[in-house]
N, C-alpha and C positions, 0 to 999 in steps of 0.2 A: 271165153265168159262178155255174148253178145250184147247190144244195149238195151232190149228188152229184159235181158234178165242182171242185169244192174243194180244194185240197191237205188232206191229213190235217191237215199240220204248223198249217195257217191255221187250220183245224175247231178242234183243241187248245189253239191260242193264243186264240180267241175263248171256249171253254168256261174258260177260267182267268181272260178277263178278266171274263165272265159271273160266274163263285165269288167275284171278288175286288169285283163290287158288291156282291151280296148278303151277303159279309163287312160289308162300310161300310153297311149298310143294316140288317144285323141289331142293329148296335151303335145303331145314330141310335133305332132303335124301344127298347132297351132303357136308351138314356141320356135319352129322353123320358118313358119313363115313371120314370125314377129324378127326373126335377125336372121333372116335373109342377105339384107342390105352390111350387118357385123361378120359373121360366121360365113364360110367357103363350105360347098355340101360335100365335097370330098373328105376336107380336112374337118370336118365334123364328124360323119361317120369315121372314118379312121380312128381318131383320137376316142373317141364313144367307144367301140371296142376294143381299141386296146388297153384305156384305165378301167374296161370292167371285166376283161379278161384278169390283169394286174390285181384287183384286189379278190377275184371269184377266185382265181387257180388254186391260193393258195390253202384256201377253205377244202377244195375239191380234191387236192393233188394226190392222197392216197388212194382215192378211190378211181381216181383217173389211170395210176396204175395198174391197178389192178385189172381194167377195163382193157388195155391197151392193145391186149391181146384181139378183139374185138377190132378198136378202131382199125387197126392192120388189115384184119379180113376186109370190113367194110367203108375202106377209107374214100370209096368212089362216091357211095352214097353220101356222108357224109361230109362231101365235097360239095355236093350237090347242094345241100342245106345250107351249110356257109355261104353258096354263089348267091342262091336264090332270096334264101330271108336271111339273110344280113349285109353282105357285102351291094350288091347289086338293087334291092328292093330300097332298102335306105338310102341309099346314095341317089338314086334313082329321082325319091321322093322329097327329097333335098333339094336338088337342083332345079325340080318343078316347081318348087312353089316362088323361085324368083321368075318366074316367066307369067304363072296363070295366077288368075282367083281361087278365095278360099271354097264359093262355090263351087266353081271350075269340077276342085282337088274332091272333095265332097263328095259330088254327086258321081265322079269317076270312080274313086275309089271303093264306092258301094257297088260297085259292079262284081268286086270280092265271092260275094256269095253264090253268086248267078254262077261265076265261071268256075267255081269249085266243084260242084257236081260231075258238071260239063267233061273237065279236067279227067276227074275218079272216074268216070266211064271209059272217056280215049284211052287211059292210062291204063284203068285196072281193070275195068267192066264193072266195075260198082253200079249197082242198079241203083237209078231216079225214080222214088217213090213219088205217088203220086200229091200225096200229105206234103213230103216238102217242096214240089213245085208249088203246091200252095201257099205254105210257109214263106216261099222266098218271096214270093210273086206281093203275097200282101207285108212283108218288111219295105220291100223295095217299094211300093208307092209309098210307107211311112219316109225313109229318105225322102225322095222325091219331092212329098209335100213341105218339109223343113228346108233345102236346098235352093226348092222355088217359093218359098215364102207364101205357099198356100195359091200360087195365081200359075197354073200351066202353064199358060203363056211365055212365063221366062225362059223355060225351054230350048224355047227359038230363038231366043233374041241373047244367047249367051257363045260368046266371041269365043273361038276352040282357037289353040294357039300352040305353039310348039311345047311350050309348057305341058297343056294337055296331053300331047301326044309323047312327053316323058312321064307324065303321070300311067298312062295304059300303059308302060313296059311296066310301072311298080305295080302296075293290079296282074301283069302275067306273070313278073316274078313271085308276088306272095303266094298269089292262088296254086300256083305250081312247090310251094314249099309247103303250104298249109296241106297239100294232097302228100306230098312226100317223108312229110314228120311223120305221117301213120306207119308207115315203111322203115322206119328206125332199127339197127339189128336190136336181135330178140337178146333184152339180157345188160342191153347199156343202159345203165342208170342216164337217167333224166340230167344230173349237174355234169355227167363224163360229157353226154352228150352237145350242152353248154358249152362248156367248156374247151372242148375240140373246135368246135364248129368258130367260137367265137377268134380263136389261135388261126385259124383257117383264114377266115375273113380279116384277120390283120392282115396276114401276108397277103392276098388277093389286093387289097386295099394299097398296100405303103406304095409300088412303084408308081400308081394312081394319082397317090399324096403328093409323092416326090417331083409329079409334072408338072400337079396343080400350082404347088407352092413357085415352082421356080415361071413358070409361063402364064400364069392367074392371077391368083393372088397365096399368099402366104394366110396361116392361122394368128389371129391377131391374141395378140395376150390383154387383155382387158380382164375389168372384175365382169362386163355382162356376157363376155365369152365361158367364162370361169361357170355363172350360175347355168347357162346354156348345156355345157359339157356336164355337168356335176346331176342335173335333169334326166337327158336321154344317157347316163351311164348307169342310174340308181334304179330307176324308175320305167322309163321306156327298154331299156335292157337287159338287163339283171332279172328285176322283177316282173314285168311284162309275160319274158323269154320262158323262164320258170312256167307261170302260171297258163301259158298261152299251150304249150308244149304238154301237161297237164292234163289240160282241161277238153285236148284235140285226141290225146291216149284214152281219158273215158269217152266223150262223148263220137270221138268219131270226125274226121274232116267235114262232111258233108254240114249235121248239125253245126259242127264247132265254128264253121265258117263265117253260118250265119252271123255270128254275134260281130262280126265287120262292122255291121248298122248300126252297131251301139256307137262309134265313133265318131258318126257326125254328130251324133245327141251329144255326149261329152264335149268337144267342141261349141256348140250351141249355150251350154251349160258353163263351161268356162269364159265363153264373151258376155252371160249376164255376167257372173263376179268378178271376173277382172278389168273388163271394158264398160262395165256397167249398161248393156244392150238391154230392156226388158223380154222377157218371156211372153210372146204372144201367141194366139189363139194355136196357128198352125203351127208351133212348136209339140202344143200340147198334143195335136193329133197325129203328127208325124211320130211322135213317141210313143204315143199310144196304139198307133198300127204296126209299129216297129215290134216292140215288144210284146203284140199280140202275134208276128209273125212266129219270133221265137218262144210263145208257149206253144203254138200249133205244131212247132219243127221238133221239139222235146216233149210234148206228151207223148208218151208208151201207150199205145192201142192194144189192147189185150187182141181183138182179131188180128189175122195177117191182111199186111197191108197190101195194095195195088200196085205193081208196077210200071212205069209208061214208055 
């Protein structure tokens, strides 16, 4: 069933799931930046996936056992999903906020929806429609308005450093995950997909975590670190990934990836709620443009769309 033939209700529900995932990940960046001096990046990523796996695995174990033949048959694509979407992306993102500003990070992460269609075309020759190009441009303008506070000249004043280069690694890895998750093994239940990729991510991160603990700094056992881990485990890991994977399955990676533009929006909202910052005119203008781009990309036209 193509995106054009899917019921409007299922597409709307998928859009809601992707928006919820972006909210969780907006909070993930927010808390990662707030706690970067307290919690080491690899330690946060490792304990995040280990605890999420421990919580989730008992509920999904019977289904995972039934799906195990598929897991063994398609372990390579599952390992790629675990590496790009969990181990590499979140660890590099946590590392980046140790060195770069929130403004720079938000601007660079917003490149993901632009890169996803390019990777989809390069890897799988998925066509890029003129409607999607226009929607991406409109939505990206909204992101730029927010992160530059309505002053385009601020882009020239941004001080790019090694943290920004690390964010770019995050952008590439997450874009690859978004493209590849659509190619998950047919018949593999989303819960089994999440469980097995979490297990693989923990295995991948474990030796790096041991190195960080011995050579850099260990994971602290404090109330602040516990609260941070609870958030990233429950919301940024389990709930967000379940929502995102299902949303991508319905809308596809090109349209679904566009919802990444909501992350800076939610980051701004969190700043208003928890830091007492004022919602200003450029926030409203940027949010309006972002939503306009998402609606434009999600709206199904009855006529055939042209490819570029």
